[in-house]
TORZA-92927 format. One record per residue (C-alpha): x, y, z; residue number from 1; chain; residue in one letter. Coordinates in nm, 2 decimals, always signed. Each point is the difference from the previous one (the first is absolute). Example, Ala and Ser with C-alpha at 12.3 -4.5 7.8 and 13.67 -1.06 7.14 Angstrom:
2
<pt><xx>+1.23</xx><yy>-0.45</yy><zz>+0.78</zz><nr>1</nr><kette>A</kette><rest>A</rest></pt>
<pt><xx>+0.14</xx><yy>+0.34</yy><zz>-0.07</zz><nr>2</nr><kette>A</kette><rest>S</rest></pt>
***
This chain:
124
<pt><xx>-2.92</xx><yy>-1.23</yy><zz>-6.32</zz><nr>1</nr><kette>A</kette><rest>M</rest></pt>
<pt><xx>+0.06</xx><yy>+0.28</yy><zz>+0.28</zz><nr>2</nr><kette>A</kette><rest>P</rest></pt>
<pt><xx>+0.33</xx><yy>+0.08</yy><zz>+0.13</zz><nr>3</nr><kette>A</kette><rest>L</rest></pt>
<pt><xx>+0.07</xx><yy>-0.10</yy><zz>+0.35</zz><nr>4</nr><kette>A</kette><rest>P</rest></pt>
<pt><xx>-0.05</xx><yy>+0.25</yy><zz>+0.29</zz><nr>5</nr><kette>A</kette><rest>L</rest></pt>
<pt><xx>+0.34</xx><yy>+0.12</yy><zz>+0.18</zz><nr>6</nr><kette>A</kette><rest>S</rest></pt>
<pt><xx>+0.06</xx><yy>-0.12</yy><zz>+0.32</zz><nr>7</nr><kette>A</kette><rest>N</rest></pt>
<pt><xx>-0.13</xx><yy>+0.32</yy><zz>+0.15</zz><nr>8</nr><kette>A</kette><rest>N</rest></pt>
<pt><xx>-0.32</xx><yy>-0.03</yy><zz>-0.19</zz><nr>9</nr><kette>A</kette><rest>L</rest></pt>
<pt><xx>-0.04</xx><yy>-0.36</yy><zz>+0.10</zz><nr>10</nr><kette>A</kette><rest>D</rest></pt>
<pt><xx>+0.02</xx><yy>+0.10</yy><zz>+0.36</zz><nr>11</nr><kette>A</kette><rest>N</rest></pt>
<pt><xx>-0.24</xx><yy>+0.28</yy><zz>-0.01</zz><nr>12</nr><kette>A</kette><rest>I</rest></pt>
<pt><xx>-0.24</xx><yy>-0.20</yy><zz>-0.22</zz><nr>13</nr><kette>A</kette><rest>Y</rest></pt>
<pt><xx>+0.01</xx><yy>-0.28</yy><zz>+0.26</zz><nr>14</nr><kette>A</kette><rest>N</rest></pt>
<pt><xx>-0.05</xx><yy>+0.25</yy><zz>+0.28</zz><nr>15</nr><kette>A</kette><rest>Q</rest></pt>
<pt><xx>-0.31</xx><yy>+0.14</yy><zz>-0.17</zz><nr>16</nr><kette>A</kette><rest>L</rest></pt>
<pt><xx>-0.14</xx><yy>-0.35</yy><zz>-0.05</zz><nr>17</nr><kette>A</kette><rest>V</rest></pt>
<pt><xx>+0.04</xx><yy>-0.05</yy><zz>+0.38</zz><nr>18</nr><kette>A</kette><rest>A</rest></pt>
<pt><xx>-0.15</xx><yy>+0.31</yy><zz>+0.10</zz><nr>19</nr><kette>A</kette><rest>V</rest></pt>
<pt><xx>-0.31</xx><yy>-0.04</yy><zz>-0.25</zz><nr>20</nr><kette>A</kette><rest>L</rest></pt>
<pt><xx>-0.03</xx><yy>-0.36</yy><zz>+0.18</zz><nr>21</nr><kette>A</kette><rest>K</rest></pt>
<pt><xx>-0.06</xx><yy>+0.18</yy><zz>+0.31</zz><nr>22</nr><kette>A</kette><rest>T</rest></pt>
<pt><xx>-0.30</xx><yy>+0.22</yy><zz>-0.11</zz><nr>23</nr><kette>A</kette><rest>V</rest></pt>
<pt><xx>-0.32</xx><yy>-0.10</yy><zz>+0.16</zz><nr>24</nr><kette>A</kette><rest>V</rest></pt>
<pt><xx>-0.31</xx><yy>+0.05</yy><zz>-0.19</zz><nr>25</nr><kette>A</kette><rest>D</rest></pt>
<pt><xx>-0.16</xx><yy>+0.33</yy><zz>+0.12</zz><nr>26</nr><kette>A</kette><rest>P</rest></pt>
<pt><xx>-0.35</xx><yy>-0.15</yy><zz>-0.06</zz><nr>27</nr><kette>A</kette><rest>N</rest></pt>
<pt><xx>+0.07</xx><yy>-0.35</yy><zz>+0.17</zz><nr>28</nr><kette>A</kette><rest>N</rest></pt>
<pt><xx>+0.17</xx><yy>+0.01</yy><zz>+0.34</zz><nr>29</nr><kette>A</kette><rest>T</rest></pt>
<pt><xx>+0.28</xx><yy>-0.26</yy><zz>+0.01</zz><nr>30</nr><kette>A</kette><rest>G</rest></pt>
<pt><xx>+0.00</xx><yy>-0.10</yy><zz>-0.38</zz><nr>31</nr><kette>A</kette><rest>A</rest></pt>
<pt><xx>+0.32</xx><yy>+0.06</yy><zz>-0.18</zz><nr>32</nr><kette>A</kette><rest>M</rest></pt>
<pt><xx>-0.11</xx><yy>+0.24</yy><zz>-0.28</zz><nr>33</nr><kette>A</kette><rest>L</rest></pt>
<pt><xx>+0.22</xx><yy>-0.17</yy><zz>-0.29</zz><nr>34</nr><kette>A</kette><rest>F</rest></pt>
<pt><xx>-0.03</xx><yy>-0.37</yy><zz>+0.12</zz><nr>35</nr><kette>A</kette><rest>Q</rest></pt>
<pt><xx>-0.25</xx><yy>-0.25</yy><zz>-0.18</zz><nr>36</nr><kette>A</kette><rest>N</rest></pt>
<pt><xx>-0.20</xx><yy>-0.25</yy><zz>+0.22</zz><nr>37</nr><kette>A</kette><rest>S</rest></pt>
<pt><xx>+0.26</xx><yy>-0.26</yy><zz>-0.13</zz><nr>38</nr><kette>A</kette><rest>D</rest></pt>
<pt><xx>+0.28</xx><yy>+0.18</yy><zz>+0.16</zz><nr>39</nr><kette>A</kette><rest>S</rest></pt>
<pt><xx>+0.13</xx><yy>+0.12</yy><zz>-0.33</zz><nr>40</nr><kette>A</kette><rest>S</rest></pt>
<pt><xx>+0.09</xx><yy>+0.37</yy><zz>-0.05</zz><nr>41</nr><kette>A</kette><rest>W</rest></pt>
<pt><xx>-0.12</xx><yy>+0.26</yy><zz>-0.25</zz><nr>42</nr><kette>A</kette><rest>N</rest></pt>
<pt><xx>+0.33</xx><yy>+0.18</yy><zz>-0.04</zz><nr>43</nr><kette>A</kette><rest>I</rest></pt>
<pt><xx>+0.16</xx><yy>+0.01</yy><zz>-0.33</zz><nr>44</nr><kette>A</kette><rest>Y</rest></pt>
<pt><xx>+0.32</xx><yy>+0.14</yy><zz>-0.14</zz><nr>45</nr><kette>A</kette><rest>D</rest></pt>
<pt><xx>-0.11</xx><yy>+0.07</yy><zz>-0.36</zz><nr>46</nr><kette>A</kette><rest>G</rest></pt>
<pt><xx>-0.28</xx><yy>-0.01</yy><zz>-0.24</zz><nr>47</nr><kette>A</kette><rest>P</rest></pt>
<pt><xx>-0.27</xx><yy>-0.25</yy><zz>+0.10</zz><nr>48</nr><kette>A</kette><rest>V</rest></pt>
<pt><xx>-0.21</xx><yy>-0.18</yy><zz>-0.26</zz><nr>49</nr><kette>A</kette><rest>T</rest></pt>
<pt><xx>-0.22</xx><yy>-0.19</yy><zz>+0.27</zz><nr>50</nr><kette>A</kette><rest>E</rest></pt>
<pt><xx>-0.07</xx><yy>+0.10</yy><zz>+0.32</zz><nr>51</nr><kette>A</kette><rest>W</rest></pt>
<pt><xx>-0.01</xx><yy>-0.25</yy><zz>+0.28</zz><nr>52</nr><kette>A</kette><rest>K</rest></pt>
<pt><xx>-0.24</xx><yy>+0.24</yy><zz>+0.19</zz><nr>53</nr><kette>A</kette><rest>G</rest></pt>
<pt><xx>-0.04</xx><yy>+0.37</yy><zz>+0.11</zz><nr>54</nr><kette>A</kette><rest>T</rest></pt>
<pt><xx>+0.09</xx><yy>+0.22</yy><zz>+0.15</zz><nr>55</nr><kette>A</kette><rest>P</rest></pt>
<pt><xx>+0.33</xx><yy>-0.06</yy><zz>-0.16</zz><nr>56</nr><kette>A</kette><rest>A</rest></pt>
<pt><xx>+0.35</xx><yy>+0.21</yy><zz>+0.00</zz><nr>57</nr><kette>A</kette><rest>A</rest></pt>
<pt><xx>+0.23</xx><yy>+0.04</yy><zz>-0.28</zz><nr>58</nr><kette>A</kette><rest>V</rest></pt>
<pt><xx>+0.35</xx><yy>+0.14</yy><zz>+0.10</zz><nr>59</nr><kette>A</kette><rest>I</rest></pt>
<pt><xx>+0.20</xx><yy>+0.15</yy><zz>-0.29</zz><nr>60</nr><kette>A</kette><rest>I</rest></pt>
<pt><xx>+0.34</xx><yy>+0.18</yy><zz>+0.03</zz><nr>61</nr><kette>A</kette><rest>P</rest></pt>
<pt><xx>-0.03</xx><yy>+0.35</yy><zz>-0.14</zz><nr>62</nr><kette>A</kette><rest>S</rest></pt>
<pt><xx>+0.24</xx><yy>+0.12</yy><zz>-0.26</zz><nr>63</nr><kette>A</kette><rest>D</rest></pt>
<pt><xx>+0.32</xx><yy>-0.02</yy><zz>+0.18</zz><nr>64</nr><kette>A</kette><rest>G</rest></pt>
<pt><xx>+0.17</xx><yy>+0.12</yy><zz>+0.31</zz><nr>65</nr><kette>A</kette><rest>P</rest></pt>
<pt><xx>+0.06</xx><yy>+0.35</yy><zz>+0.05</zz><nr>66</nr><kette>A</kette><rest>T</rest></pt>
<pt><xx>+0.32</xx><yy>+0.14</yy><zz>+0.13</zz><nr>67</nr><kette>A</kette><rest>S</rest></pt>
<pt><xx>+0.10</xx><yy>+0.31</yy><zz>+0.17</zz><nr>68</nr><kette>A</kette><rest>K</rest></pt>
<pt><xx>+0.38</xx><yy>+0.07</yy><zz>+0.03</zz><nr>69</nr><kette>A</kette><rest>F</rest></pt>
<pt><xx>+0.01</xx><yy>+0.20</yy><zz>+0.33</zz><nr>70</nr><kette>A</kette><rest>I</rest></pt>
<pt><xx>+0.40</xx><yy>+0.02</yy><zz>+0.00</zz><nr>71</nr><kette>A</kette><rest>S</rest></pt>
<pt><xx>+0.29</xx><yy>-0.18</yy><zz>-0.14</zz><nr>72</nr><kette>A</kette><rest>N</rest></pt>
<pt><xx>-0.05</xx><yy>-0.25</yy><zz>+0.30</zz><nr>73</nr><kette>A</kette><rest>Y</rest></pt>
<pt><xx>-0.37</xx><yy>-0.02</yy><zz>+0.02</zz><nr>74</nr><kette>A</kette><rest>E</rest></pt>
<pt><xx>-0.24</xx><yy>-0.14</yy><zz>-0.25</zz><nr>75</nr><kette>A</kette><rest>N</rest></pt>
<pt><xx>-0.39</xx><yy>-0.06</yy><zz>+0.08</zz><nr>76</nr><kette>A</kette><rest>V</rest></pt>
<pt><xx>-0.19</xx><yy>-0.23</yy><zz>-0.20</zz><nr>77</nr><kette>A</kette><rest>R</rest></pt>
<pt><xx>-0.36</xx><yy>-0.06</yy><zz>-0.01</zz><nr>78</nr><kette>A</kette><rest>G</rest></pt>
<pt><xx>-0.19</xx><yy>-0.29</yy><zz>-0.15</zz><nr>79</nr><kette>A</kette><rest>Y</rest></pt>
<pt><xx>-0.37</xx><yy>+0.05</yy><zz>-0.09</zz><nr>80</nr><kette>A</kette><rest>G</rest></pt>
<pt><xx>-0.29</xx><yy>-0.26</yy><zz>-0.04</zz><nr>81</nr><kette>A</kette><rest>F</rest></pt>
<pt><xx>-0.35</xx><yy>+0.00</yy><zz>-0.13</zz><nr>82</nr><kette>A</kette><rest>Y</rest></pt>
<pt><xx>-0.25</xx><yy>-0.17</yy><zz>+0.21</zz><nr>83</nr><kette>A</kette><rest>V</rest></pt>
<pt><xx>-0.31</xx><yy>-0.06</yy><zz>-0.22</zz><nr>84</nr><kette>A</kette><rest>F</rest></pt>
<pt><xx>-0.31</xx><yy>-0.14</yy><zz>+0.19</zz><nr>85</nr><kette>A</kette><rest>I</rest></pt>
<pt><xx>-0.27</xx><yy>-0.19</yy><zz>-0.21</zz><nr>86</nr><kette>A</kette><rest>A</rest></pt>
<pt><xx>-0.34</xx><yy>-0.08</yy><zz>+0.11</zz><nr>87</nr><kette>A</kette><rest>M</rest></pt>
<pt><xx>-0.31</xx><yy>-0.16</yy><zz>-0.14</zz><nr>88</nr><kette>A</kette><rest>D</rest></pt>
<pt><xx>-0.28</xx><yy>+0.22</yy><zz>-0.08</zz><nr>89</nr><kette>A</kette><rest>T</rest></pt>
<pt><xx>-0.34</xx><yy>+0.02</yy><zz>-0.17</zz><nr>90</nr><kette>A</kette><rest>T</rest></pt>
<pt><xx>-0.20</xx><yy>+0.30</yy><zz>-0.10</zz><nr>91</nr><kette>A</kette><rest>L</rest></pt>
<pt><xx>-0.26</xx><yy>-0.08</yy><zz>+0.28</zz><nr>92</nr><kette>A</kette><rest>T</rest></pt>
<pt><xx>+0.27</xx><yy>-0.02</yy><zz>+0.25</zz><nr>93</nr><kette>A</kette><rest>A</rest></pt>
<pt><xx>+0.21</xx><yy>+0.29</yy><zz>-0.11</zz><nr>94</nr><kette>A</kette><rest>Y</rest></pt>
<pt><xx>-0.07</xx><yy>+0.24</yy><zz>+0.27</zz><nr>95</nr><kette>A</kette><rest>A</rest></pt>
<pt><xx>+0.09</xx><yy>-0.25</yy><zz>+0.27</zz><nr>96</nr><kette>A</kette><rest>T</rest></pt>
<pt><xx>+0.31</xx><yy>-0.12</yy><zz>-0.21</zz><nr>97</nr><kette>A</kette><rest>T</rest></pt>
<pt><xx>+0.14</xx><yy>+0.36</yy><zz>-0.01</zz><nr>98</nr><kette>A</kette><rest>R</rest></pt>
<pt><xx>-0.05</xx><yy>+0.05</yy><zz>+0.39</zz><nr>99</nr><kette>A</kette><rest>H</rest></pt>
<pt><xx>+0.16</xx><yy>-0.35</yy><zz>+0.06</zz><nr>100</nr><kette>A</kette><rest>N</rest></pt>
<pt><xx>+0.30</xx><yy>+0.12</yy><zz>-0.23</zz><nr>101</nr><kette>A</kette><rest>M</rest></pt>
<pt><xx>+0.06</xx><yy>+0.30</yy><zz>+0.20</zz><nr>102</nr><kette>A</kette><rest>R</rest></pt>
<pt><xx>-0.01</xx><yy>-0.20</yy><zz>+0.32</zz><nr>103</nr><kette>A</kette><rest>L</rest></pt>
<pt><xx>+0.26</xx><yy>-0.25</yy><zz>-0.15</zz><nr>104</nr><kette>A</kette><rest>I</rest></pt>
<pt><xx>+0.21</xx><yy>+0.28</yy><zz>-0.13</zz><nr>105</nr><kette>A</kette><rest>T</rest></pt>
<pt><xx>+0.02</xx><yy>+0.16</yy><zz>+0.33</zz><nr>106</nr><kette>A</kette><rest>D</rest></pt>
<pt><xx>+0.08</xx><yy>-0.34</yy><zz>+0.18</zz><nr>107</nr><kette>A</kette><rest>A</rest></pt>
<pt><xx>+0.27</xx><yy>-0.07</yy><zz>-0.25</zz><nr>108</nr><kette>A</kette><rest>V</rest></pt>
<pt><xx>+0.17</xx><yy>+0.35</yy><zz>+0.02</zz><nr>109</nr><kette>A</kette><rest>L</rest></pt>
<pt><xx>-0.02</xx><yy>-0.04</yy><zz>+0.39</zz><nr>110</nr><kette>A</kette><rest>D</rest></pt>
<pt><xx>+0.16</xx><yy>-0.33</yy><zz>-0.01</zz><nr>111</nr><kette>A</kette><rest>A</rest></pt>
<pt><xx>+0.29</xx><yy>+0.13</yy><zz>-0.22</zz><nr>112</nr><kette>A</kette><rest>I</rest></pt>
<pt><xx>+0.05</xx><yy>+0.30</yy><zz>+0.20</zz><nr>113</nr><kette>A</kette><rest>D</rest></pt>
<pt><xx>+0.03</xx><yy>-0.16</yy><zz>+0.35</zz><nr>114</nr><kette>A</kette><rest>R</rest></pt>
<pt><xx>+0.18</xx><yy>-0.31</yy><zz>-0.13</zz><nr>115</nr><kette>A</kette><rest>S</rest></pt>
<pt><xx>+0.33</xx><yy>-0.07</yy><zz>+0.19</zz><nr>116</nr><kette>A</kette><rest>D</rest></pt>
<pt><xx>+0.12</xx><yy>-0.23</yy><zz>-0.30</zz><nr>117</nr><kette>A</kette><rest>M</rest></pt>
<pt><xx>+0.03</xx><yy>+0.32</yy><zz>-0.21</zz><nr>118</nr><kette>A</kette><rest>L</rest></pt>
<pt><xx>+0.21</xx><yy>+0.15</yy><zz>+0.28</zz><nr>119</nr><kette>A</kette><rest>N</rest></pt>
<pt><xx>-0.28</xx><yy>+0.27</yy><zz>+0.03</zz><nr>120</nr><kette>A</kette><rest>N</rest></pt>
<pt><xx>+0.14</xx><yy>+0.16</yy><zz>-0.31</zz><nr>121</nr><kette>A</kette><rest>S</rest></pt>
<pt><xx>-0.29</xx><yy>-0.03</yy><zz>-0.25</zz><nr>122</nr><kette>A</kette><rest>A</rest></pt>
<pt><xx>-0.08</xx><yy>+0.34</yy><zz>-0.17</zz><nr>123</nr><kette>A</kette><rest>D</rest></pt>
<pt><xx>-0.35</xx><yy>-0.01</yy><zz>-0.09</zz><nr>124</nr><kette>A</kette><rest>I</rest></pt>
***
């Protein structure tokens, strides 16, 4: 059983989920990228054995927070997360899938970079 995330990690994870829910499919104007037709989301917080659909995002915390002690009074802490994006592909559609993955990756990075939910402090 995985260890529970700290409150800071929970907050950041929830904010990342909220940001990912705002990403619009770059190939289909108006459709939310990680949402299925039944309104469920393809956003996960760990290993997945069965996908509800694709594209899907998996958010996993990195090894741990990094700390920088600036002085005796100031401590700067950073929390890292990996966001993995999974897509369906076949050999015949491989070139199209690679192109779509680049579009999706760019859309996700833009959403994280522009997000007010992350206090405009995402370091990509």
